[in-house]
N, C-alpha and C positions, 0 to 999 in steps of 0.2 A: 532480441526484439528491437526493431527500429521504431522510434517515436521522435517526431520533430527533427529528423536528420541525425539523431544520435543513437547509438546502440546501447540499450540498457542491459546490464549484466545481472543486477540484483535489485529487488525492491522489498522493503518491509514497512508495513503500516500497522499500527496498533492503536486502538482507542478504547476508552471507557466512558460511558455516559453517566449522567448524574443518577439515573435509575438503577445503575449497577450492571448494565449490559456491557460485556467485553467482547472485542473482536480483534483478530489478528490475521493479516494477509501477508503471505510471503511468495516471492517469485524469484527463480534463479535460472539463468541461462548457463548451462554447463559448457565446457570447452568443446565437446563434440557436437554442440548445437542442440542437445537435449534440453527441453524445458521442464522445469518442475515448479509446482505451486502447492500451497497449503492454505487452507482457510480454517480457522478455529474460532468458535463462538461459545460464549457462556451467557446464559440468560440470568436475569436477577434471581430466579428461583433455583439456580445452581445447575440447570440442565446444560450439558456440554455437547458440542458437535465438532467433529474434525473431518475435513475432506481433503484428499490428495489425488483425486482422479483427473482424467483429461477434462472433465467438466470444470473442475477447480481451476485448471490452467486457463481455460477459455474465459471463465468469469474474472479471474484476476487480470488477465491480459486486457480484457475490455475495460476494467476499472483503470488500468494504467494508461490506456489510450485516451480515456476521458480526462484523466489527470494531466496528460501531456507534459511530463517533466522534461526540462531542458537544462543542459549545462549552464551554470551561471545564474540560475533562479535564486531569488532572495528567499530567506526562511519564511517570510510572510506570504510570498507568492506560492511557495510549496505547501504551506498549511491551507491556504485558500483553495488551491487546486485539488488537494486531497478531500477537503470538505465538499466541494462541488461534485467530485467524482463519486463520492460515497453518499451524496445527498444528506449531509449532516449539517445541522444548525449548531454553530459554535456555542450558543448559549446552553445547549443540552450536553456539552462535553465536559467531563471531569479531566480527561487527559487525551492527548493525541501525539503520537510519535511517528515521524516519517523519515525513512532513509532510502536513498536511491544511489546506486553505484553504476557508473557508465563504463564501457569497455576501454575508454581512453584513460581510466584511472581516477577521473573526477568523482567526488562523492558529495551528495547533498544531504544534510541532516537538519531536522527541525523538530522542536518539541513545544507543545502547548499544555500548560498545567494550570 
């Protein structure tokens, strides 16, 4: 997946809100060009949902495009872009972890606790 002139190989984003909602997004571009994505959510009442369909691929790719990760981004910029892409207010977050791997070998990682 090309974003901002760089090919993205893998993305993982996980967050938990202060009300107990948990969400995890994963995207992977396989060597053969196959794209895989997974979305897992857990509501405060314990209800869990997991999606791995083509719809999940489209949803996660859209989120990555809104995030627009680029090689060389600072941790703070990566956190801010993830919050914007997911429409999250930092004050409602208990934790946020973002990892992006590019095809050139560069990796970006950021955590907010």
